[in-house]
Each structure stands twice: as structure tokens, then as C-alpha cells.
C-alpha positions as a Markdown table, in Angstrom:
| # | Residue | x | y | z |
|---|---|---|---|---|
| 1 | His | -25.7 | -97.1 | -174.5 |
| 2 | Met | -28.2 | -94.7 | -176.2 |
| 3 | Tyr | -30.3 | -96.4 | -178.8 |
| 4 | Cys | -33.4 | -94.7 | -177.4 |
| 5 | Gly | -35.7 | -91.8 | -177.8 |
| 6 | Pro | -34.6 | -88.2 | -177.4 |
| 7 | Val | -35.9 | -87.8 | -173.8 |
| 8 | Ala | -34.0 | -90.9 | -172.6 |
| 9 | Ala | -31.0 | -89.5 | -174.5 |
| 10 | Ala | -31.2 | -86.2 | -172.6 |
| 11 | Ala | -31.5 | -88.1 | -169.3 |
| 12 | Ala | -28.5 | -90.3 | -170.1 |
| 13 | Ile | -26.4 | -87.3 | -171.0 |
| 14 | Gln | -27.2 | -85.7 | -167.6 |
| 15 | Ile | -26.4 | -89.0 | -165.8 |
| 16 | Asp | -23.1 | -89.2 | -167.7 |
| 17 | Thr | -22.0 | -85.8 | -166.6 |
| 18 | Cys | -22.2 | -86.7 | -162.9 |
| 19 | Ser | -20.7 | -90.2 | -163.2 |
| 20 | Pro | -17.0 | -90.2 | -162.3 |
| 21 | Asn | -16.4 | -93.4 | -164.2 |
| 22 | Phe | -18.3 | -92.4 | -167.3 |
| 23 | Leu | -16.3 | -93.0 | -170.6 |
| 24 | Ile | -18.4 | -93.3 | -173.8 |
| 25 | Gln | -22.0 | -92.4 | -174.7 |
| 26 | Glu | -23.4 | -93.6 | -178.0 |
| 27 | Ala | -25.5 | -91.0 | -179.9 |
| 28 | Asn | -28.6 | -91.4 | -182.1 |
| 29 | Gln | -28.7 | -88.4 | -184.4 |
| 30 | Gly | -31.8 | -89.4 | -186.3 |
| 31 | Pro | -34.2 | -86.9 | -187.9 |
| 32 | Leu | -36.6 | -86.7 | -184.9 |
| 33 | His | -33.7 | -86.3 | -182.4 |
| 34 | Lys | -32.5 | -83.3 | -184.3 |
| 35 | Lys | -35.8 | -81.4 | -184.3 |
| 36 | Ile | -37.9 | -82.4 | -181.4 |
| 37 | Phe | -36.2 | -80.0 | -178.9 |
| 38 | Lys | -36.3 | -76.2 | -179.3 |
| 39 | Glu | -32.5 | -76.3 | -179.0 |
| 40 | Pro | -31.1 | -79.5 | -180.5 |
| 41 | Leu | -28.4 | -81.5 | -178.7 |
| 42 | Val | -25.0 | -80.1 | -179.6 |
| 43 | Phe | -22.0 | -82.2 | -180.7 |
| 44 | Glu | -18.5 | -80.6 | -180.8 |
| 45 | Asn | -15.4 | -82.5 | -181.8 |
| 46 | Gly | -16.9 | -85.8 | -181.2 |
| 47 | Phe | -18.3 | -84.9 | -177.8 |
| 48 | Ile | -21.9 | -84.2 | -176.6 |
| 49 | Val | -22.3 | -80.8 | -175.0 |
| 50 | Pro | -24.7 | -81.3 | -172.0 |
| 51 | Pro | -27.8 | -79.2 | -172.2 |
| 52 | Thr | -27.9 | -76.5 | -169.5 |
| 53 | Gly | -31.6 | -75.8 | -169.1 |
| 54 | Pro | -33.7 | -76.8 | -166.1 |
| 55 | Gly | -34.4 | -80.5 | -165.4 |
| 56 | Leu | -33.0 | -82.6 | -168.2 |
| 57 | Gly | -31.8 | -79.4 | -170.0 |
| 58 | Val | -34.2 | -79.7 | -172.9 |
| 59 | Glu | -37.5 | -78.2 | -174.0 |
| 60 | Phe | -39.8 | -79.8 | -176.6 |
| 61 | Asp | -40.8 | -78.0 | -179.8 |
| 62 | Glu | -44.5 | -78.5 | -179.3 |
| 63 | Asp | -45.3 | -78.2 | -183.0 |
| 64 | Val | -42.9 | -81.1 | -183.8 |
| 65 | Val | -44.4 | -83.1 | -181.0 |
| 66 | Lys | -48.0 | -82.5 | -182.3 |
| 67 | Ala | -46.9 | -83.5 | -185.8 |
| 68 | His | -45.7 | -86.9 | -184.4 |
| 69 | Leu | -48.6 | -87.8 | -182.1 |
| 70 | Val | -49.8 | -91.4 | -182.4 |
| 71 | Ser | -53.1 | -92.6 | -180.9 |
């Protein structure tokens, strides 16, 4: 289940790829999810392509993060 923020989504995708009994991952493709990472999550033919960078595989676009800060 992936009704969550983009960081939790990146973590879920990494867990999915190493779980032998994984079947389906829901995806939230809201506006923030599409632009908060320097390289957005990729979807091809109905599948999520796991990011390949270090750690969770994603890197924040700092300008987008700063524009959405809440105090």
C-alpha cells in the first residue's frame, strides 16, 4: 500500500524489489511526487522502475523542497 509521501514511496519500492512474495504496489502520482526528486519515479507499462541511486535511489530537488517548507 502506498498512500504516503514520496520518501516512503521510494522506501516501499526498494523493499518490494527484494521481497520474494511481492505482488502489487499502489502508486501515488500526485503533483509533489512528480517533482520533489531530481529524477522522478519512472512508470513503464504499468510497472514502477526501481530507482538505482544510492540509498533509497532518489535525490531531492532542493528548490522544490524549499518551496514546500512548513513551519
